[in-house]
N, C-alpha and C positions, 0 to 999 in steps of 0.2 A: 202512233206515236204518243209518248207521255213527255211531256216538257217539264221540267223540274227547274228553279233557279236557288244558284245557292248565295246566299248573302250573308255576312261574317263581321262581327267585330266594328259594330258602330261607336261606339263608346259615345253615347249619346248627351248633348250638353242643353245648357248649361249646369254647372252644378248646383242643388240647390241651397239656399240659404240652412247653415248649422250652428248648433250653438258649440260654444268652446269644447265641451265635455265630448261631444261625438268626434271630436278631430283629434282625439288621445292615439296614441301608438301608430298604427299602419297607415289608419285615414290621415293621419300629418302628413306622413310621405305621400302618398297619393293626390294629396290636395296639392301641395308643392309641385309637383310634377304635372299636376291638371295646368297650373296657373303658370309654369314655365316653358311646357312645351305643346302638350295636348290642345291648351284651348286655343292655342295660335294654329296648331296645325289642322284639327278638325274643325270642319264647318256642318251646319245645319243643311246650308244651301247644297253642300257637297253631295249630301246624302240625298236630299231631296229632286238631285237631278238624277241619281240611280235608279229611285224610286219610280220615278216619273218613266223611265226608261222601261223597267221592268213591268208597268203597267200597261205600258203601250204594246208590248209583247204578249200580253196575259198568259203567263204559264199557267200549267196545270196546278202547280203547287209551288209554294217557297218555302226553303229551309233555311234556316239564322241559326249561325252555330256557336252563338255567346256573346259574350261582353257586350253586352248592351249598357250597362251600368259603367261606373267608374271606381267608386269609392266605399260602394254599400249603403249609402245613406238611405234611411225607409223612401222618401219623396221619389228617389232616382226609379223605384221599380215601378211606381206610377206614371213614370215618363216612359218607360221600356213597354209597359200595357199599352198607352197611347200609341206608340209607334208601331207596336204590333198592329194594334185595331185597323191603321193606316194601311197596311201591307193587305190585311182581310181578315177574314173570321178564323177561328181554330180549325174549322173544317179545311181552311186553305193554307194554314201557315203553319209550318210547325218549329218550335224553337227548345235547342238545349241549353243549359247553363255554361258560361265560361268561367274562367277563374277570378276576374273581377266583379262577375255577377254572386260570387262565394267570399267579396273578399275579406270580411271579418266574420267569426264565428255567429256573434250576435243578430246579424242579417242573412247570414249563409241559405237559410229556410225560406227567403222572402218571393225566390224567384217561382219558385214553385207555388208560393202562396198566392200570389199576383197573377201568373203566368197560365195557370193551371189550364185554363180552355186549348192553349197551344202545346201543352207538354206533357200529356196523358196520351196513353192508349186508347182505340177507337171505343172499347167498351168498358173503361176503367172508370173508378168513380176514386176522387183523392182523400175521402172520408176516412180520417184512420190511418190514412198511409204515410210513413217516414217519408225523409227525402232519400234515406238508405234504400230502401225498398221500392221506390215510385222507378228505378229504372235498373234494364233497359224498359223502353215501352214501345208499343208496334203499332203502326199506322200502315194500314192496306190500302192504297189507292191504284183500283184496277190490279195491273201484274205488278206491280210496284210496292214494295214494302218499305216501309221508313222505319230504322230501327235508332231509337234514340239514348245514347249512351252519356251520361254524366263522368267527365273527369275532375271537376270542380270542388275544391276543397279549400277550406281556409288554411292561411298558410302564415310564417312570419314575415316580418318587413323585411323587405330585399328580395324575398321569393315568389316565384309564379307556377311554381309546380301544380303537376295535376296528379289524380289515381284513379284508377278504375276500381281496382279492389276485387278480393278474391270472390267477394261472395256475387257481385254484380257481375262478374268475367264467368263465372258458373250459368248464372241466369242466361247470358250474353249466349253460350256456347248452344244452350237447349232452345233459345228463340232461332239461330242460327240454321240450327239442324232441321226444325221443324219448316220454316221458312222455303229451305232448299228443298224437302221433300214435298212443298206444293208449286214447286217450279216458279216461285217470284223472284223477280230481280230485286235483290236485298241491297237497300242502299244506308250503311251506319255513317251515324252522325256523332262527331265527337269534337270536341272543342281542340284539345292537346294533340298535336301530330304524333303517330305512333312510329314514326321513321323521320330520317335526316338529320341534319346537322344545327344544335343549338346550346347555349350555356347550361350547364348542369343546373341554373336557378329556374331556369324553365322548360324543364324538361317533364314528361310524362313518365312518372318513376316507376311505372311497371308497363313500360312501352315494350319490355324483351315478351312477356306474359301476355299481352294484347295479340301481338304479332305470330304468338304460337298459337294462339285462340282463331285467330282468322285463316293459320296454315291448317288446323284440322278441320275446323267447320266451313269455313269459306264465305265468300261476300260476292257482290258484283261489283261495289261501289263503296269506297269510305271518304267522306267529305270532313274538312274540318278549317280551323283557322289558326288565331293564337299570335302567330310571328307578324304579319302584316304583310306578309309575302306570297307571290304564288309559289305552289310545287306540285309537281308531279312526280310520284315514287310507283313502282311497281313492287309488291309484297307476295311472296310465295302464298298459294290456296291449294288445297286439297286436287290432287288427280292432274298434277303438272300446271294446273292453271295459275296465272299471276291476277292480282287484286289492286287494282288501279286508287291510290292515296292521292288526293288532290285537296290544296290548301288555296283558298281564296285570299286576295289581297284585303286590307280594312276598306270596307265600305266608307270611313269618313274619311279616307286620306283625299287631298285634292292632286289637281295636276303637278304642282311641283314640290310634291313629297317627297323627302330624301330617301323615306325606306322604299317605296312604291308607289305610283300612281294608283289612287281608289278604284274598285269597280268590284264586278261580280262574276258568277259564271252560270251559265245556261248547259244543261243536258237534256239531249234528245233522244230518246230511249224506245229501243224498238226490238220487235223480235222478228229476226230474219226464218223465212219459212212459216208455214199455216198451223203446223203442228204444235202443241204443247213444249216439246222438246228443240226448238227450233233455235238457232245461236241469237245469243242477245248482242246487240248493236248498241253503243253507246258514243255519242259525239258530243265534246265538249264545246262550246263556246265563251271565249273571255271578252267579256265586254267591259270598257270604263273608260277611262283617262290614259293617254299617252302622256309621257313627259312634257310639259311645257302648253298640252293641247287639253282646252275643257270641254270637247265636244266628248261625249258620250256615246263611243262607236264599238263594232267589231273590232278586238285587238288580233286574235288569234284563232284558229280552230283546230282541233283535234278530237282523230279518232282513237277511243281508249279501247276497243273490242280488237277481235281477231287476232293478226300477230302479237300485236303487244302486249296480249294476256295469255302467250301460250310460250311455256317453257320449251327453248329450242333443245 
């Protein structure tokens, strides 16, 4: 059995000191948003409780689906690196960027620059690789393949949209086909959810194309973040199968958060049957806070395989 933990949207604080020139345009709005809202709602102590819980369980791997920073100040990426190191080494932790990690164009590449050990394929080197070419990357851990996709793009003020892009989508299709031929459990990591309802300014612009890619080439699981709310959806896959798409709540939200209490998800992945063609089983456990309850505990358990993934 392979145990995967999914952690997302920690929005690490506090914000570092910034020069007035660094707070121009979109950063100024983000700074105001932090001062008025996120600073009060999100706390390092909340994240520490969840991290302690993850470490007590000792999963085989941890996936982080973005938004480690807030307004894209250079010093924030060092804070993000320190956080990733607190979770484990690049061998045991995988991260992809969120829209806040590409908040402004001038530092949009800093996530790749600073978090490269956590954001590259098994045999890849980042020297000379542009941010556009770095994704998707693949990490194989036993029979599980983690596929890192970037939907993080710099956007105008008041916008938090994402885009995978045509070139990355074509590479993703080839990657999914090859991993499928190898019989691996394919876990696609993307920040923006490719399904579900949300305001247009927060959507994945090419969600329809992404869903079409999954329908043609398949995956066993898609993990995402962005909305700070838990979500489980099923998308059509090849051969009449369904692909579970699961969003975890923000890891920085406390038990009294108005959107959803903070938490993370555990996935227990195993193959039923001894042959390489055995049926995959994936059980999801949601751990974290309940409204008004500061204790980190199991909140729900759900099986994502079997009848839930077969079109009737």
